[in-house]
N, C-alpha and C positions, 0 to 999 in steps of 0.2 A: 212583513207578516201576511200570510195568506188567510183568507176567510173561507169558510166551508163552501160557499157557492163558487168562489174563484177556483178552489182546489178541484171541485167537481167538474168545472168547465175545462180545466187543464187536463184532467184525467180523460175526459171525453175526446179532447183534441188528440192526445197521445194514442188512445185506443183506435181512433179513426185512421191515423197515419200508419199505425202498425198493421191494421187490417188491410189497408191499401197495399202496403209493402208485401204482406203475406200473399195477397191475390196475384201480384206481379211475379213473385217468386214461384208460386204454384204453377202458373202457365209456362214457366221456364223449366219445370220439372223438379223444382226444389221442394222437398217436404218441409212443412212448417206446422207449428201449433201456436195459436194465440192464447197466451195465458193472461192472468189478471192485468199485469202491467208490463208485459214483455212479449217478445216473439221468439219462440224456440225454433232454431234451425236444426233439422233432423237429418241423419244420414240414411242410407237405404235400409238399414236394419231398424230404423226408428229411434236410434239413440241420439240424444241431444249433443250437438257439436258446437253450438254457439247460442248466445242469448243476445237479442237486440232490444234496446230500449230507446224510447223517444223522450227527450227532455230538453229544457232550455240549456243553452251553453253560454255561460257568463263571458267567455272570450269573444263571443259574437253578439254582444249586447242582448243576451238572453233569447236569441233566435232559436227556434226548435230544431234539433238535430237528432239523427240516428247515431247510436253508439253501439259498439260490439261489447263482448263480455270482458274485454280488457280495458274498457273505457276509451278506446280509440274512436274518434269521430269518423263516420262513414260518409255522410252527406246531409245536407240540410233537409229537414223534414218534408219540404215541398218537392224535393227531388227524388221521387220514388225510384225512377229508373237508375239514377246515379247510385243510390243506396243498394239496389239490387245488383248492379254491376260490381260494386265493391264487395258485396257478400259472395257473389260468384267467384270473384278473384281470390278471396280468402279460402273458399272451398277448394278451388283448383290447386292452390299453392300449399294446401294442408296447414294453413296458419292456425286454424281452429279444428280440433278433432282429428 
């Protein structure tokens, strides 16, 4: 069971990781929008093509990971570059949107 202070701390952690990922993607020319608890990946027309979340992954002892809109793990939350590369790969392959 999570307590309010613990939940707030986890939310802040996820928001910071998503903001760092957004910044990395933006310098690579990917349009993004940081929402309350997710990162929207946008196409050139501004339409959302993917939604990225950051949350603990039970299969990795609750380490924080980035996941795409299908629940596919992209990279550990500390690996911003790895997550960006995975998202770029999905965009290029047309996996999402």
